[in-house]
PAMI-92031 format. One record per atom (N, C-alpha, C, CB): residue in three letters; z, x, y; atom name. Coordinates in steps of 0.02 Angstrom, whole numbers. Glycine has a CB too. Layout:
BEGIN
(r 'ala',(Z,X,Y),'CA'),
...
//
This chain:
BEGIN
(r 'met',(4737,3133,7013),'N'),
(r 'met',(4723,3104,6947),'CA'),
(r 'met',(4761,3038,6942),'C'),
(r 'met',(4744,3153,6890),'CB'),
(r 'thr',(4727,2986,6922),'N'),
(r 'thr',(4760,2922,6915),'CA'),
(r 'thr',(4802,2921,6852),'C'),
(r 'thr',(4709,2865,6912),'CB'),
(r 'ser',(4852,2876,6852),'N'),
(r 'ser',(4896,2873,6793),'CA'),
(r 'ser',(4857,2852,6731),'C'),
(r 'ser',(4954,2825,6805),'CB'),
(r 'lys',(4807,2808,6739),'N'),
(r 'lys',(4767,2787,6681),'CA'),
(r 'lys',(4729,2847,6652),'C'),
(r 'lys',(4717,2731,6702),'CB'),
(r 'lys',(4698,2887,6695),'N'),
(r 'lys',(4662,2946,6672),'CA'),
(r 'lys',(4710,2995,6639),'C'),
(r 'lys',(4624,2980,6730),'CB'),
(r 'lys',(4768,3005,6669),'N'),
(r 'lys',(4816,3051,6641),'CA'),
(r 'lys',(4840,3027,6573),'C'),
(r 'lys',(4876,3060,6689),'CB'),
(r 'asp',(4855,2962,6567),'N'),
(r 'asp',(4877,2935,6503),'CA'),
(r 'asp',(4823,2943,6450),'C'),
(r 'asp',(4895,2861,6511),'CB'),
(r 'met',(4760,2931,6469),'N'),
(r 'met',(4706,2936,6421),'CA'),
(r 'met',(4697,3008,6397),'C'),
(r 'met',(4641,2910,6452),'CB'),
(r 'ser',(4700,3056,6443),'N'),
(r 'ser',(4688,3125,6423),'CA'),
(r 'ser',(4747,3153,6382),'C'),
(r 'ser',(4677,3168,6484),'CB'),
(r 'glu',(4808,3129,6396),'N'),
(r 'glu',(4866,3153,6358),'CA'),
(r 'glu',(4865,3127,6286),'C'),
(r 'glu',(4930,3132,6392),'CB'),
(r 'gly',(4841,3066,6275),'N'),
(r 'gly',(4839,3038,6208),'CA'),
(r 'gly',(4772,3047,6174),'C'),
(r 'gly',(4856,2966,6211),'CB'),
(r 'phe',(4728,3085,6203),'N'),
(r 'phe',(4660,3092,6177),'CA'),
(r 'phe',(4656,3154,6132),'C'),
(r 'phe',(4610,3097,6234),'CB'),
(r 'asn',(4626,3146,6074),'N'),
(r 'asn',(4616,3202,6028),'CA'),
(r 'asn',(4541,3217,6027),'C'),
(r 'asn',(4644,3185,5956),'CB'),
(r 'phe',(4522,3271,6060),'N'),
(r 'phe',(4451,3288,6067),'CA'),
(r 'phe',(4417,3299,6000),'C'),
(r 'phe',(4443,3350,6110),'CB'),
(r 'glu',(4448,3339,5957),'N'),
(r 'glu',(4418,3356,5893),'CA'),
(r 'glu',(4410,3294,5849),'C'),
(r 'glu',(4460,3408,5857),'CB'),
(r 'lys',(4460,3251,5849),'N'),
(r 'lys',(4456,3189,5809),'CA'),
(r 'lys',(4401,3144,5835),'C'),
(r 'lys',(4524,3152,5809),'CB'),
(r 'ser',(4397,3138,5901),'N'),
(r 'ser',(4346,3096,5931),'CA'),
(r 'ser',(4276,3122,5918),'C'),
(r 'ser',(4357,3090,6006),'CB'),
(r 'leu',(4268,3188,5921),'N'),
(r 'leu',(4203,3218,5907),'CA'),
(r 'leu',(4183,3206,5834),'C'),
(r 'leu',(4205,3294,5922),'CB'),
(r 'ser',(4231,3211,5789),'N'),
(r 'ser',(4218,3197,5718),'CA'),
(r 'ser',(4198,3124,5708),'C'),
(r 'ser',(4279,3215,5676),'CB'),
(r 'glu',(4234,3079,5741),'N'),
(r 'glu',(4217,3008,5736),'CA'),
(r 'glu',(4147,2994,5763),'C'),
(r 'glu',(4269,2965,5774),'CB'),
(r 'leu',(4130,3028,5817),'N'),
(r 'leu',(4064,3019,5847),'CA'),
(r 'leu',(4009,3044,5800),'C'),
(r 'leu',(4059,3056,5914),'CB'),
(r 'glu',(4021,3101,5768),'N'),
(r 'glu',(3972,3126,5719),'CA'),
(r 'glu',(3962,3078,5661),'C'),
(r 'glu',(3994,3195,5693),'CB'),
(r 'gln',(4018,3050,5638),'N'),
(r 'gln',(4014,3002,5583),'CA'),
(r 'gln',(3977,2938,5605),'C'),
(r 'gln',(4084,2985,5557),'CB'),
(r 'leu',(3991,2917,5665),'N'),
(r 'leu',(3958,2857,5692),'CA'),
(r 'leu',(3883,2867,5697),'C'),
(r 'leu',(3987,2841,5761),'CB'),
(r 'val',(3862,2925,5722),'N'),
(r 'val',(3791,2940,5728),'CA'),
(r 'val',(3758,2941,5659),'C'),
(r 'val',(3780,3008,5763),'CB'),
(r 'ser',(3791,2971,5611),'N'),
(r 'ser',(3765,2974,5543),'CA'),
(r 'ser',(3755,2904,5514),'C'),
(r 'ser',(3811,3016,5498),'CB'),
(r 'thr',(3804,2862,5525),'N'),
(r 'thr',(3800,2792,5500),'CA'),
(r 'thr',(3742,2756,5533),'C'),
(r 'thr',(3866,2755,5514),'CB'),
(r 'met',(3736,2764,5598),'N'),
(r 'met',(3682,2729,5634),'CA'),
(r 'met',(3613,2755,5614),'C'),
(r 'met',(3692,2737,5710),'CB'),
(r 'glu',(3608,2821,5602),'N'),
(r 'glu',(3544,2849,5581),'CA'),
(r 'glu',(3524,2826,5512),'C'),
(r 'glu',(3547,2924,5583),'CB'),
(r 'gly',(3572,2803,5472),'N'),
(r 'gly',(3557,2779,5405),'CA'),
(r 'gly',(3515,2716,5405),'C'),
(r 'gly',(3621,2766,5368),'CB'),
(r 'gly',(3516,2678,5459),'N'),
(r 'gly',(3474,2619,5466),'CA'),
(r 'gly',(3496,2559,5425),'C'),
(r 'gly',(3405,2637,5447),'CB'),
(r 'glu',(3558,2559,5401),'N'),
(r 'glu',(3582,2505,5359),'CA'),
(r 'glu',(3619,2451,5398),'C'),
(r 'glu',(3627,2533,5305),'CB'),
(r 'leu',(3631,2462,5462),'N'),
(r 'leu',(3671,2415,5502),'CA'),
(r 'leu',(3629,2359,5531),'C'),
(r 'leu',(3706,2452,5559),'CB'),
(r 'thr',(3661,2301,5539),'N'),
(r 'thr',(3628,2246,5574),'CA'),
(r 'thr',(3625,2263,5648),'C'),
(r 'thr',(3664,2178,5561),'CB'),
(r 'leu',(3589,2223,5686),'N'),
(r 'leu',(3585,2234,5758),'CA'),
(r 'leu',(3655,2228,5789),'C'),
(r 'leu',(3537,2182,5790),'CB'),
(r 'glu',(3693,2178,5769),'N'),
(r 'glu',(3760,2169,5797),'CA'),
(r 'glu',(3806,2228,5780),'C'),
(r 'glu',(3791,2103,5771),'CB'),
(r 'glu',(3802,2251,5719),'N'),
(r 'glu',(3843,2309,5698),'CA'),
(r 'glu',(3822,2371,5737),'C'),
(r 'glu',(3837,2321,5622),'CB'),
(r 'ser',(3757,2380,5745),'N'),
(r 'ser',(3731,2437,5782),'CA'),
(r 'ser',(3756,2436,5854),'C'),
(r 'ser',(3654,2437,5781),'CB'),
(r 'leu',(3756,2378,5886),'N'),
(r 'leu',(3779,2373,5954),'CA'),
(r 'leu',(3854,2389,5960),'C'),
(r 'leu',(3766,2303,5982),'CB'),
(r 'lys',(3893,2366,5911),'N'),
(r 'lys',(3964,2382,5911),'CA'),
(r 'lys',(3976,2457,5902),'C'),
(r 'lys',(4001,2343,5856),'CB'),
(r 'gln',(3937,2487,5857),'N'),
(r 'gln',(3943,2559,5845),'CA'),
(r 'gln',(3922,2598,5908),'C'),
(r 'gln',(3900,2580,5785),'CB'),
(r 'phe',(3869,2574,5939),'N'),
(r 'phe',(3845,2606,6001),'CA'),
(r 'phe',(3898,2604,6055),'C'),
(r 'phe',(3780,2572,6025),'CB'),
(r 'glu',(3930,2546,6063),'N'),
(r 'glu',(3983,2538,6112),'CA'),
(r 'glu',(4041,2585,6097),'C'),
(r 'glu',(4008,2465,6114),'CB'),
(r 'ser',(4060,2590,6034),'N'),
(r 'ser',(4113,2635,6014),'CA'),
(r 'ser',(4094,2707,6029),'C'),
(r 'ser',(4129,2628,5940),'CB'),
(r 'gly',(4032,2724,6017),'N'),
(r 'gly',(4008,2791,6031),'CA'),
(r 'gly',(4010,2808,6105),'C'),
(r 'gly',(3937,2799,6005),'CB'),
(r 'ile',(3992,2761,6146),'N'),
(r 'ile',(3994,2772,6219),'CA'),
(r 'ile',(4066,2785,6241),'C'),
(r 'ile',(3964,2710,6257),'CB'),
(r 'lys',(4113,2747,6214),'N'),
(r 'lys',(4184,2757,6231),'CA'),
(r 'lys',(4208,2827,6209),'C'),
(r 'lys',(4229,2703,6198),'CB'),
(r 'leu',(4187,2848,6150),'N'),
(r 'leu',(4205,2915,6126),'CA'),
(r 'leu',(4175,2969,6170),'C'),
(r 'leu',(4183,2924,6053),'CB'),
(r 'ile',(4112,2961,6189),'N'),
(r 'ile',(4078,3010,6232),'CA'),
(r 'ile',(4113,3015,6299),'C'),
(r 'ile',(4004,2990,6242),'CB'),
(r 'arg',(4131,2958,6328),'N'),
(r 'arg',(4166,2959,6392),'CA'),
(r 'arg',(4234,2994,6387),'C'),
(r 'arg',(4175,2888,6419),'CB'),
(r 'gly',(4269,2981,6333),'N'),
(r 'gly',(4333,3015,6322),'CA'),
(r 'gly',(4324,3090,6315),'C'),
(r 'gly',(4367,2987,6260),'CB'),
(r 'cys',(4273,3111,6277),'N'),
(r 'cys',(4260,3182,6269),'CA'),
(r 'cys',(4240,3214,6336),'C'),
(r 'cys',(4203,3194,6217),'CB'),
(r 'gln',(4199,3180,6375),'N'),
(r 'gln',(4179,3206,6440),'CA'),
(r 'gln',(4240,3215,6486),'C'),
(r 'gln',(4127,3161,6473),'CB'),
(r 'thr',(4285,3166,6485),'N'),
(r 'thr',(4346,3170,6525),'CA'),
(r 'thr',(4389,3229,6504),'C'),
(r 'thr',(4386,3105,6520),'CB'),
(r 'ala',(4396,3237,6438),'N'),
(r 'ala',(4437,3293,6412),'CA'),
(r 'ala',(4406,3360,6432),'C'),
(r 'ala',(4443,3289,6336),'CB'),
(r 'leu',(4341,3366,6428),'N'),
(r 'leu',(4307,3428,6447),'CA'),
(r 'leu',(4313,3442,6522),'C'),
(r 'leu',(4233,3426,6426),'CB'),
(r 'thr',(4306,3390,6562),'N'),
(r 'thr',(4314,3397,6634),'CA'),
(r 'thr',(4385,3419,6652),'C'),
(r 'thr',(4297,3331,6670),'CB'),
(r 'asp',(4434,3388,6620),'N'),
(r 'asp',(4504,3407,6631),'CA'),
(r 'asp',(4516,3480,6612),'C'),
(r 'asp',(4551,3361,6591),'CB'),
(r 'ala',(4489,3501,6556),'N'),
(r 'ala',(4497,3570,6534),'CA'),
(r 'ala',(4464,3618,6584),'C'),
(r 'ala',(4467,3580,6464),'CB'),
(r 'glu',(4405,3600,6607),'N'),
(r 'glu',(4369,3642,6656),'CA'),
(r 'glu',(4410,3648,6721),'C'),
(r 'glu',(4300,3613,6671),'CB'),
(r 'gln',(4439,3593,6743),'N'),
(r 'gln',(4480,3595,6804),'CA'),
(r 'gln',(4541,3639,6795),'C'),
(r 'gln',(4502,3524,6823),'CB'),
(r 'lys',(4572,3636,6736),'N'),
(r 'lys',(4630,3679,6723),'CA'),
(r 'lys',(4611,3753,6725),'C'),
(r 'lys',(4661,3661,6655),'CB'),
(r 'val',(4553,3770,6696),'N'),
(r 'val',(4530,3839,6696),'CA'),
(r 'val',(4516,3861,6768),'C'),
(r 'val',(4467,3847,6653),'CB'),
(r 'glu',(4485,3817,6808),'N'),
(r 'glu',(4471,3834,6878),'CA'),
(r 'glu',(4536,3846,6917),'C'),
(r 'glu',(4430,3778,6911),'CB'),
(r 'ile',(4586,3804,6905),'N'),
(r 'ile',(4650,3812,6939),'CA'),
(r 'ile',(4682,3878,6919),'C'),
(r 'ile',(4697,3753,6922),'CB'),
(r 'leu',(4681,3893,6855),'N'),
(r 'leu',(4712,3955,6831),'CA'),
(r 'leu',(4676,4018,6854),'C'),
(r 'leu',(4714,3954,6756),'CB'),
(r 'thr',(4611,4012,6867),'N'),
(r 'thr',(4572,4071,6886),'CA'),
(r 'thr',(4552,4071,6960),'C'),
(r 'thr',(4510,4076,6843),'CB'),
(r 'lys',(4579,4026,7001),'N'),
(r 'lys',(4557,4020,7070),'CA'),
(r 'lys',(4574,4081,7112),'C'),
(r 'lys',(4588,3960,7101),'CB'),
(r 'asp',(4620,4123,7092),'N'),
(r 'asp',(4637,4183,7130),'CA'),
(r 'asp',(4592,4241,7113),'C'),
(r 'asp',(4709,4201,7118),'CB'),
(r 'gly',(4536,4226,7081),'N'),
(r 'gly',(4489,4279,7064),'CA'),
(r 'gly',(4504,4314,6999),'C'),
(r 'gly',(4487,4328,7118),'CB'),
(r 'leu',(4554,4290,6964),'N'),
(r 'leu',(4570,4320,6899),'CA'),
(r 'leu',(4523,4294,6846),'C'),
(r 'leu',(4644,4305,6879),'CB'),
(r 'lys',(4505,4337,6801),'N'),
(r 'lys',(4464,4316,6744),'CA'),
(r 'lys',(4511,4297,6688),'C'),
(r 'lys',(4414,4373,6722),'CB'),
(r 'pro',(4496,4246,6648),'N'),
(r 'pro',(4541,4224,6595),'CA'),
(r 'pro',(4560,4279,6546),'C'),
(r 'pro',(4509,4168,6557),'CB'),
(r 'phe',(4514,4326,6533),'N'),
(r 'phe',(4526,4378,6483),'CA'),
(r 'phe',(4516,4447,6514),'C'),
(r 'phe',(4480,4368,6422),'CB'),
(r 'ser',(4538,4456,6577),'N'),
(r 'ser',(4529,4521,6609),'CA'),
(r 'ser',(4577,4572,6581),'C'),
(r 'ser',(4539,4515,6685),'CB'),
(r 'glu',(4557,4634,6586),'N'),
(r 'glu',(4598,4689,6560),'CA'),
(r 'glu',(4649,4711,6610),'C'),
(r 'glu',(4555,4749,6540),'CB'),
//
């Protein structure tokens, strides 16, 4: 893992980013933005999506590491 990726995932708040993305989509669907505003919102949305994808990938890797010995996360 690169230090940039590690820094981003440590300071990244998935729930907040997801909420911001939902709000961004709602604003864009309203149709009130100019083309320039829409492009800026779209760019912001892409950055949020990439951050969320990175956070989900990191979480998946952690689960795989924790369960690599054949253990199930919630086994009895």
